[in-house]
FIPAVEX-333325 format. One record per atom (N, C-alpha, C): residue in three letters; x, y, z. Coordinates in steps of 0.02 Angstrom, whole numbers, plus 50000, padded with zeros to 5 digits. Each point is the difference from the previous one (the first is absolute). Layout:
N
ALAXYZ;...
This chain:
379
MET549525479849529;MET500594998749961;MET500474994850034;SER500214994749965;SER500374994850025;SER500685002550026;ASN500254996050051;ASN500665001950027;ASN500554999949950;PRO500074995649955;PRO500525000149951;PRO499995006349958;LEU499395001649977;LEU499915006149956;LEU500135006450041;ARG499765000250061;ARG500165005750042;ARG500755000850015;SER500344994150009;SER500695000550010;SER500405002549939;LEU499754997949940;LEU500335001949943;LEU499935007849988;LEU499365002550013;LEU499885007249988;LEU500365004450050;GLU500124997250061;GLU500385003450053;GLU500774999549992;GLU500204996249957;GLU500754999249992;GLU500325006949982;PRO500445002050040;PRO500355006549989;PRO500534999249944;ARG500245005449976;ARG500565000049956;ARG500604996750037;PRO500464996649965;PRO500634997650029;PRO500485005750012;SER500594998350021;SER500505005250013;SER500105004549942;PRO500195006650009;PRO500015004549947;PRO500464997449946;PRO499735001149934;PRO500374997249945;PRO500665003249987;PRO500484996449968;PRO500665003549987;PRO499965005449954;ALA500465004450001;ALA500005005749957;ALA500144997449927;ARG499815004049953;ARG500124998349926;ARG500734998649988;VAL500134994449974;VAL500714997849987;VAL500144999649923;TRP500594998449983;TRP500215000249929;TRP499604994349962;ARG499834994550034;ARG499624994849966;ARG499365002849969;ASP499675004750040;ASP499395002649972;ASP500065003849933;TRP500545003849999;TRP500155003349936;TRP500224995049945;ALA500374994950020;ALA500154995049953;ALA499394996549966;LEU499554998350048;LEU499334996949977;LEU499685004749953;LEU499935006350015;LEU499715004649959;LEU500305000649929;GLY500695000350001;GLY500345000149939;GLY499914993549958;LEU499954994350038;LEU499904993649958;LEU499304999849967;VAL499525002350038;VAL499315000449973;VAL499985004749936;THR500335005450007;THR500005005049940;THR500374996649941;VAL500554997050012;VAL500374996049942;VAL499574994949972;LEU499684995850039;LEU499574994749975;LEU499385002949961;ALA499735005750023;ALA499415002649968;ALA500275002649932;LEU500525002849994;LEU500255003149935;LEU500174994249951;LEU500314994450030;LEU500154994449956;LEU499364996649975;GLU499524999350042;GLU499354997149979;GLU499695004349944;TRP500035006850011;TRP499675004149951;TRP500384999849929;SER500614999450003;SER500384999849941;SER500064993049964;LEU499904994850036;LEU500084993549975;LEU499334996349984;ARG499465001650032;ARG499354996949995;ARG499625002649942;ASP499864996349952;ASP499595002449945;ASP499254999250013;ASP499814995850050;ASP499314999250017;ASP499765003550058;LEU500435005250025;LEU499775003450057;LEU499415004549987;PRO499424998950035;PRO499425003849987;PRO500055007350024;LEU499765004549961;LEU500015007350019;LEU500715001750033;PRO500524999749959;PRO500695001250029;PRO500065005950040;GLY499735005749977;GLY500145006350039;GLY499694999750064;LEU499364997850004;LEU499654999650064;LEU500304995050046;SER500234993949968;SER500304994850043;SER500665002650034;MET500425003649962;MET500625001950026;MET499855005850048;ALA499505004549989;ALA499865005150048;ALA499794997150067;LEU499614994749991;LEU499714997250068;LEU500624995950037;ALA500344996649963;ALA500564996050032;ALA500595004650032;MET500185005149962;MET500505004350026;MET499765005250047;GLY499375002049991;GLY499685005350044;GLY499904997050072;LEU499834993950002;LEU499904997050070;LEU500614997250033;ALA500544999649963;ALA500634997150029;ALA500255004050058;PRO500005006649997;PRO500305004250060;PRO499624998750063;LEU499394997149998;LEU499644998550058;LEU500414995050045;LEU500454995949967;LEU500364995150036;LEU500425003050057;LEU500175006749993;LEU500435003150048;LEU499635001450067;TRP499365000049997;TRP499635001450062;TRP499604993650024;ARG500214994249974;ARG499604993750017;ARG500044998350074;ARG500565001750033;ARG500074998050071;ARG499685005350046;THR500085006149986;THR499795005550047;THR499245001449993;HIS499724998849938;HIS499285001549984;HIS499744994149960;PRO499984993850027;PRO499824993949959;PRO499265000749977;LEU499525002150041;LEU499325000449978;LEU499875005049949;ALA500305006250007;ALA499895005349949;ALA500334997549936;VAL500584996950000;VAL500354997649938;VAL499544994849964;VAL499684995650037;VAL499604994649975;VAL499365002849965;VAL499695005150040;VAL499435002949973;VAL500145004149935;ALA500525004049998;ALA500225003549942;ALA500134995749940;ALA500424994750012;ALA500214995649946;ALA499444995649971;PHE499694996350041;PHE499494995849978;PHE499325003549983;GLY499925005950029;GLY499455004649981;GLY500095002149926;ALA500665002249988;ALA500085002349932;ALA499944994549946;VAL500204994150018;VAL499974994249956;VAL499294998549986;THR499575000450054;THR499284998849986;THR499665004949958;VAL500205006550011;VAL499685005149960;VAL500224999149930;VAL500634998949984;VAL500194999249933;VAL499734994049967;ASP499974994350036;ASP499664994149972;ASP499315001049981;LEU499605002950047;LEU499295001849980;LEU499935004749942;GLY500465004849993;GLY500015004249946;GLY500124996449933;VAL500494995550003;VAL500194996449939;VAL499424995449981;ILE499664996550050;ILE499474995749983;ILE499415003749972;ALA499895006050027;ALA499455003849977;ALA500055002649929;SER500615001349981;SER500155002149933;SER499994994449949;GLY499994993550024;GLY500004994849956;GLY500704997749977;ALA500495003150026;ALA500694998249979;ALA500224993650035;GLN500594997149976;GLN500274994550036;GLN500265001550066;THR499894995750051;THR500225001050067;THR500815000550002;LEU500245003950046;LEU500685001350006;LEU500334993650027;ASP500584998149969;ASP500334993950027;ASP500745002050001;ILE500205002950059;ILE500725003050003;ILE500364994750049;TYR500524997049971;TYR500424995350041;TYR500375003950057;THR500235005949988;THR500395003650050;THR499555001850063;MET499355000149997;MET499595001450053;MET500024994450054;ILE500424995149987;ILE500064994350053;ILE500315003550064;TYR500305005849994;TYR500335002850064;TYR499445002050046;LEU499385000949982;LEU499465001250042;LEU499934995350059;LEU500294993549988;LEU499974995050056;LEU500355001750058;VAL500505005349995;VAL500365002250056;VAL499555003650049;LEU499455003349974;LEU499595003950041;LEU499594996250049;PRO499634994149980;PRO499684996450050;PRO500474996850050;TYR500624998449982;TYR500484997550049;TYR500135005450048;ALA500155006449978;ALA500165005850047;ALA499405001550041;LEU499414999149969;LEU499425001750041;LEU499904995650065;VAL500084993449987;VAL499964995350056;VAL500615000850047;ARG500575001049970;ARG500595000650039;ARG500045006450047;TRP499795005549975;TRP500125006350035;TRP499345003150020;GLY499424997849976;GLY499385003850019;GLY499704997050062;SER499545004150031;SER499574997450056;SER499514995049973;GLY499644997050051;GLY499514995049981;GLY499465003349959;ARG499755005950021;ARG499445003349964;ARG500285002249925;GLU500575002149998;GLU500265001749932;GLU500074994049959;ALA500224994650024;ALA500054993849966;ALA499344997949969;VAL499505000250044;VAL499314997149978;VAL499765005049947;ALA500045006350010;ALA499765005249949;ALA500404999549935;GLY500644999150007;GLY500444999749941;GLY499844993649961;LEU499954994550030;LEU499834993749962;LEU499275000549969;ALA499565003650027;ALA499355000849969;ALA500085004449933;VAL500435005250009;VAL500145003849940;VAL500334995749941;ILE500474996050024;ILE500354995749953;ILE499534995349966;ALA499544997450037;ALA499524995049974;ALA499625002249938;VAL499865006649998;VAL499615002949945;VAL500314998949932;PRO500605002849990;PRO500304998949936;PRO500194992749984;ALA500154996550054;ALA500194992849989;ALA499394996049976;VAL499405001250030;VAL499384996549974;VAL499835002049930;LEU500045007149990;LEU499835003149937;LEU500514996649947;SER500604999250013;SER500474997449950;SER499834992449983;ILE499824996350053;ILE499774993149989;ILE499434999149959;VAL499475004350012;VAL499354999849967;VAL500075002049927;VAL500365005649988;VAL500035002949932;VAL500484995449957;SER500544998150028;SER500524996349964;SER499984992050019;TRP499394998150001;TRP499934992750025;TRP500364995549952;SER500434995650024;SER500314995349960;SER500074992750030;GLY499524999350051;GLY499964993750028;GLY500094999650073;VAL499764994850029;VAL500054999650075;VAL500734999550020;GLY500414996949966;GLY500684999150019;GLY500385006650009;ASP499895004349949;ASP500335006949998;ASP499705004350057;ALA499374999250011;ALA499695003850055;ALA500284997950069;ILE500064993650009;ILE500264997450066;ILE500725002550004;GLY500374999149947;GLY500755001850000;GLY500085007250015;GLY499565004649976;GLY500095007050015;GLY499825001450073;ILE499444997550026;ILE499905000350071;ILE500544997350045;ALA500274994649979;ALA500504996950042;ALA500645004650003;VAL500185003049945;VAL500585004649998;VAL499875006050044;LEU499385002750002;LEU499835005350043;LEU500034998350071;MET499734994050018;MET500004997850068;MET500714998250027;ALA500424998149952;ALA500684998350018;ALA500335006450020;ALA499965005549966;ALA500285006450016;ALA499705002450069;CYS499404998850014;CYS499725002450065;CYS500314995150055;ALA500034993549986;ALA500264995450053;ALA500695001050011;LEU500415001849954;LEU500725001750009;LEU500075006450045;GLY499575004749984;GLY500025005950047;GLY499844998550069;TRP499514995550011;TRP499794998550070;TRP500534995850034;ALA500334995649958;ALA500534996050034;ALA500585003950020;VAL500235004949958;VAL500525004750019;VAL499815004350062;ARG499415002549998;ARG499735003850055;ARG500064995950065;SER499724993849999;SER500004995950055;SER500744997950030;GLN500424998849953;GLN500694998950022;GLN500325006250032;ASP499855005949967;ASP500315006050029;ASP499695001550070;GLY499354998850009;GLY499655000650064;GLY500304995850053;ALA500114993349981;ALA500284995450045;ALA500695002650023;ARG500415002349957;ARG500715002150015;ARG499925006150046;HIS499565004749988;HIS499905005850037;HIS499824998150074;ARG499564995350004;ARG499744998050068;ARG500634996550040;ARG500414996249960;ARG500564996750035;ARG500525005550019;LEU500065005249961;LEU500485005650022;LEU499715002850064;GLU499365001450004;GLU499725003150061;GLU500094995350057;GLN499964993349990;GLN500054995350051;GLN500745000450028;VAL500505000649950;VAL500705000050024;VAL500115006450045;LYS499705005649977;LYS500085006250036;LYS499674999650072;SER499484996150003;SER499654999250066;SER500394995250044;GLU500354995449967;GLU500394995750043;GLU500615003750027;GLU500255004849963;GLU500565004050028;GLU499785004250058;ARG499335002649998;ARG499725004150056;ARG499944994750066;VAL499824994149981;VAL499864995350058;VAL500724998850030;LEU500514999149961;LEU500694998850027;LEU500215006250047;LEU499875005849970;LEU500165006350038;LEU499625000350064;ALA499364997850001;ALA499604999750062;ALA500324995350048;ARG500244994149978;ARG500354995350044;ARG500605002950032;GLU500405003649957;GLU500605003150028;GLU499855005750049;LEU499465003449988;LEU499775004850048;LEU499834996950071;HIS499694994349996;HIS499894996050063;HIS500634998250031;ASP500494997349964;ASP500644997850026;ASP500375006150034;THR499955005949964;THR500325005850028;THR499695002250068;VAL499395001049996;VAL499635001950066;VAL500074994850054;ALA499994993449982;ALA500054994950052;ALA500705000350031;HIS500565001349963;HIS500695000550023;HIS500045005850043;HIS499765005749983;HIS500085005950044;HIS499574999550061;VAL499414997549996;VAL499574999450059;VAL500334995250050;SER500304994549974;SER500364994950043;SER500535003550038;ALA500375004449964;ALA500575003350029;ALA499735004850060;ILE499465003149985;ILE499645004950050;ILE499834995950064;ALA499734993949984;ALA499754995950059;ALA500624998050040;VAL500554998149964;VAL500614997050039;VAL500275006250046;HIS500075005849969;HIS500255005250036;HIS499565002750056;ALA499344999449991;ALA499535001750057;ALA500084995350056;GLN500054993549980;GLN500124995150058;GLN500685001250038;ALA500525001249956;ALA500635001050031;ALA500015006550042;GLY499675005249985;GLY499975005950044;GLY499614998650060;ARG499484996249992;ARG499614998450062;ARG500384995550047;ALA500384995149977;ALA500414995950040;ALA500545003550042;LEU500335005249965;LEU500565003250025;LEU499815006550038;ALA499355001450004;ALA499775005950032;ALA500165001050072;SER500004993550035;SER500175000250068;SER500755000750017;SER500404998049955;SER500765000350012;SER500355005949968;SER499675003449954;SER500315005549966;SER499485005549985;SER500125005850021;SER499515005349993;SER499975002749926;SER500574998549963;SER500005002349929;SER499764995249950;ALA499944993750024;ALA499804994849953;ALA499325001249966;PRO499495001950038;PRO499355001749966;PRO500085005549948;LEU500395005350017;LEU500015005549951;LEU500404997549934;GLU500484995950010;GLU500344997649941;GLU499564995549956;ALA499604996250037;ALA499514995549968;ALA499515004249963;LEU499765005250024;LEU499505004049974;LEU500275003449934;GLU500685002450004;GLU500275002949941;GLU500054995249941;VAL500224993750016;VAL500044994849949;VAL499304998749971;ILE499534999750045;ILE499274999049978;ILE499765005049955;GLU500125006350020;GLU499805005749955;GLU500344999649934;VAL500664998349991;VAL500304999649939;VAL499664994549953;GLU499904994150035;GLU499724994049965;GLU499305001549975;ALA499645003350047;ALA499265001949979;ALA499975004449946;SER500435005550004;SER500035005249942;SER500164997049934;ARG500484995150004;ARG500224997049941;ARG499484995149968;THR499674996450049;THR499514995549978;THR499375004049968;LEU499835005450030;LEU499455003849970;LEU500165002949933;ALA500645002849997;ALA500175002849933;ALA500004994849944;GLU500304994050014;GLU500024994849948;GLU499314997449980;MET499554999550055;MET499324997749987;MET499635004949962;ARG500045006550015;ARG499655005049963;ARG500234999749926;ALA500634999749991;ALA500275000349933;ALA499764994049960;MET500024993850028;MET499804994349962;MET499275000349989;VAL499595002250045;VAL499284999949990;VAL499785004349942;ARG500445005949992;ARG499835004249942;ARG500094996549935;VAL500434995549994;VAL500114997249935;VAL499594993449990;LEU499634997950050;LEU499604994149995;LEU499305002449990;ARG499614996849952;ARG499305001449984;ARG499584994050020;ASN500204994249996;ASN499644993950020;ASN500464994550008;GLY499744994450017;GLY500394993450013;GLY500134999550075;SER500004993550018;SER500134998150069;SER500524994850005;PRO500445000350048;PRO500534994950001;PRO499724993250023;ALA500294994649969;ALA499784993350019;ALA500584996250032;ASP500605002349994;ASP500594996250026;ASP500495004550026;TYR500214998950061;TYR500395005150038;TYR500714997350015;SER500254996249952;SER500704997150009;SER500465005949991;PRO500624999450030;PRO500515005549995;PRO500155001349932;GLN500105006249981;GLN500185002449930;GLN500715000249990;PRO500264996849940;PRO500675000349986;PRO500185007449975;GLY500615002050008;GLY500205006649982;GLY500715000249963;VAL500345005650005;VAL500595001049967;VAL500574994750029;ALA499974999150060;ALA500494995450031;ALA499924992549976;ASP499444998649968;ASP499834993249980;ASP500214999449926;LEU500235005249967;LEU500184999549925;LEU500564995049992;GLU500454999350040;GLU500594995549990;GLU499774993049986;ARG499374998150027;ARG499754993349985;ARG499934998349930;MET499895005849955;MET499904998649931;MET500724998549963;ALA500555001950034;ALA500654999649964;ALA500174992449992;GLY500404999149947;GLY500224993249987;GLY499784997449931;ALA500254994149990;ALA499854996749933;ALA499314997149999;SER499595002149950;SER499334996749998;SER500014993749966;PRO499604995250024;PRO499994993549962;PRO499644999949934;VAL499675005749986;VAL499585000249940;VAL500255006349959;GLY500505003150016;GLY500215005849960;GLY500625003150018;PRO500115006549991;PRO500605003150012;PRO500185001150077;ARG500635002450008;ARG500215001150067;ARG499705006950024;VAL499845000750062;VAL499705006150029;VAL500505003150051;GLU500195006449987;GLU500435003450044;GLU499645005750033;VAL500135001450062;VAL499635005050039;VAL500495005250030;GLY499905005849988;GLY500465005650030;GLY499555005150038;VAL500245001250063;VAL499625005050041;VAL500515005150023;SER499815006349991;SER500435005550022;SER499605006050026;GLY500345004250033;GLY499685006050026;GLY499664999250063;ASP499585005050021;ASP499655000250064;ASP499334996949985;LEU499954993650029;LEU499364996049996;LEU499734998150067;ALA500285003450054;ALA499784998850066;ALA499345003250021;ALA499624997350042;ALA499375002550025;ALA499495001949946;LEU499964995849950;LEU499475001549946;LEU499344997650030;PRO499485004149979;PRO499344997950023;PRO499844992849969;THR499594996650036;THR499874993049981;THR499694999549930;ALA499565005149980;ALA499744999649933;ALA500515000749944;ILE500465005150011;ILE500505001149951;ILE500494994349998;ASP500184997450058;ASP500474993950003;ASP499714994049963;ALA499384998650015;ALA499674994649966;ALA499905001149926;ALA499865006249982;ALA499875001449927;ALA500664998549964;VAL500555002550023;VAL500694998949967;VAL500094992649988;TYR499864996050050;TYR500094992649993;TYR499534997149951;ARG499385001650002;ARG499524997249952;ARG500055001949927;ILE500255006349992;ILE500095002249929;ILE500644996349972;ALA500504999250043;ALA500614996249977;ALA499814992849990;GLN499584997450044;GLN499824992849993;GLN499664998749934;GLU499505004449984;GLU499634999749940;GLU500455000549934;ALA500435005250006;ALA500425001549946;ALA500504993949987;VAL500264997150052;VAL500494994149997;VAL499584994649968;THR499424998450025;THR499594994749972;THR499845000449926;ASN499865006249984;ASN499855001649929;ASN500624998549955;ALA500615001850029;ALA500634999649961;ALA500134992349995;LEU499944996250048;LEU500154992950002;LEU499524996649950;ARG499425002849995;ARG499474996349959;ARG500025002549927;HIS500175005849986;HIS499925002949932;HIS500675001749970;ALA500535001150033;ALA500595002449969;ALA500364994249962;ARG499974999949937;ARG500334995049958;ARG500775000949999;ASN500324994650007;ASN500775000249994;ASN500335004650054;ALA499685001250056;ALA500285004150053;ALA500504995850040;THR500545003850023;THR500454996550045;THR500065003850067;LEU499705005750007;LEU500035003950064;LEU499375004250009;VAL499755000150062;VAL499495004850017;VAL500285003850061;ASP500085006349983;ASP500335004350052;ASP499495004350036;VAL500004999450068;VAL499585003750043;VAL500385005250039;ARG499835006649995;ARG500345005350034;ARG499545004150034;VAL500155001150066;VAL499545004350043;VAL500455004950031;ALA499775006349999;ALA500425005250028;ALA499535005150039;GLY500225002450055;GLY499605004550038;GLY500375006550016;ASP499655005750004;ASP500275006350022;ASP499505002750051;ARG500075006550012;ARG499615002950050;ARG499265000749987;SER499815000249936;SER499345000849979;SER499644994649963;THR500404995749966;THR499764994949956;THR500334993450003;VAL499684994849979;VAL500334993649991;VAL499874998249928;SER500544998249963;SER500004998149932;SER500164992749986;LEU499634997049957;LEU500084992849984;LEU500104999449926;VAL500514996349977;VAL500074998149929;VAL500104992649996;VAL499614996649962;VAL500084993049983;VAL500144998749925;ARG500524997849981;ARG500205000249928;ARG500284992649985;ASP499784997849937;ASP500324993449976;ASP500355001249936;ASP500414995449985;ASP500355000549936;ASP499764995549942;GLY499364998350002;GLY499794995749953;GLY499635003449942;ASP499684995749956;ASP499615003249948;ASP499314999650021;PRO499705005950020;PRO499355000350028;PRO499454998349956;ASP499544995650027;ASP499384998549964;ASP499485005450017;GLN500025005449963;GLN499575005750021;GLN499284998050003;ALA499754996549955;ALA499304997649998;ALA499804996750066;ALA500524994950018;ALA499824996650060;ALA500035003550063;HIS500415005250000;HIS500075004950057;HIS499375004050011;GLU499765002049943;GLU499375004650000;GLU499384995850007;ALA500054993949987;ALA499344995950005;ALA499764998650070;GLY500485000150048;GLY499854998450070;GLY499745005850038;PHE499824998950061;PHE499685005050044;PHE500525002250056;GLY500604997050000;GLY500475001550053;GLY500235007449993;ILE500125002449942;ILE500225007349995;ILE499435004450021;THR499394998349991;THR499475004150026;THR499995000750072;GLY500114994050034;GLY500075000350073;GLY500575003950030;MET500584999649963;MET500605003950021;MET499865007349993;VAL499695002049942;VAL499915007649986;VAL499465002250050;GLU499484995850014;GLU499485002450042;GLU500305001350075;ARG500354995550023;ARG500295000350069;ARG500465006150005;ALA500445001349949;ALA500415005550001;ALA499585006750001;LEU499475000349959;LEU499585006049996;LEU499675001250067;LEU499714995050030;LEU499685000550063;LEU500445002950057;LEU500624998749993;LEU500515001850055;LEU500315006949980;GLY499795002949944;GLY500285006749978;GLY500624999349958;GLY500154994149973;GLY500614999249959;GLY499824998349928;THR500494997649963;THR499934998349929;THR500314993249987;CYS499754996949949;CYS500264993349978;CYS499924999849922;GLN500564998349968;GLN499984999349926;GLN500394993549983;ALA499704997149947;ALA500304993749974;ALA500065000449924;GLY500564997749976;GLY500095000149920;GLY500664997749985;PRO500134999449936;PRO500674997849971;PRO500535004750023;SER500604997250015;SER500555004050020;SER500395002249936;PRO500345005650004;PRO500365002149942;PRO500544994749980;GLY499984997849940;GLY500514995249978;GLY499744992750007;ARG499864998250059;ARG499794992750014;ARG499644999150065;GLY499574995250003;GLY499674997950062;GLY499375004350011;TRP499784998650062;TRP499355003150027;TRP500155002950070;ALA499705006050013;ALA500125003350064;ALA499385002050034;VAL499974999550067;VAL499495002950039;VAL500305005050044;THR499745006050002;THR500315005550035;THR499415002750045;ALA500145000350065;ALA499525002850046;ALA500315005650049;THR499665004950016;THR500225005050046;THR499455000950051;LEU500134999450064;LEU499545000850052;LEU500245004850055;PRO499535003750028;PRO500175004650051;PRO500204996650062;ARG500445002850045;ARG500194996850060;ARG499414999950051;GLN499525004549989;GLN499435000650044;GLN499364999749960;VAL499514996550023;VAL499344999449965;VAL499735006750000;PRO499765003749942;PRO499715006349998;PRO499345000350041;ALA499955005350040;ALA499445001050046;ALA499415003049957;
């Protein structure tokens, strides 16, 4: 078996299909109306009763085209094949139902939502009534090529949408992985800071040991505190990391650096930053996460908020949590906000640290990003 064919057969189903939505019922209703109109308006409709029974009887299968693409294709095109063979055997005129054009949705759904094996098997099933229709109702090479082209176009469209969705899914996973890499870098910074403090106090205790009998004991107490804190933060951070390795160990900005964002932007609205509450002694990961989420939210606002004059950044801390709200007063371009991957990164970072992050239109006007993070990384 060649590699391309093996790869095709081993292709798994894509991400789980969406739940049935109102558009599915609208499509079913449209097909039903069109079938009734064709039955009432067409004088040349062959075997009207059988034609309408077939068209309307198969229409409900559209509701399961995503969750059971192969079964729906086999049922629909199998029924069409059996009916066509029966009509041909009886010597009657072959069925020609315009409404049955909706069956083109099924090969699209098969390629879009089915596995590789399901797609190959389903296309083989579809080929039977397609070839039978061409042979029995032969009207020239042009019509045959046109019919095949339409069928192939439906399959190609399904594959294109599937590929685009797969690329987006891989990009989302990459963004999440990059957030884990950043957290790994911050873990390194935290451990390096505390270990440096331990080394300094150890050296100081050793240097003062000859002149002060209490100096070594004091140094050991500080070393114990620093070591315990280092181990606690390291264990907590390792728990939320699954993969990734740091590549850059430059110092991480935090809440204290938010003031850099304030001021008039040369490309957009004014940025105001307000910090309140208890924000002292935050773990490095939480401190950096607040800054990065605020930075991404402000960047999105400057880029996408139309007619905005102000981007307001508010950070507040209490004994258990740190909250962040970034809000603008513009007309949000919701499609542009949702098209990027920055929101995915913000949400992933907040979740990894045991917090939450939400983004969406503000009541009345503007766009808001709201995040709540714990003061300590969950163990």
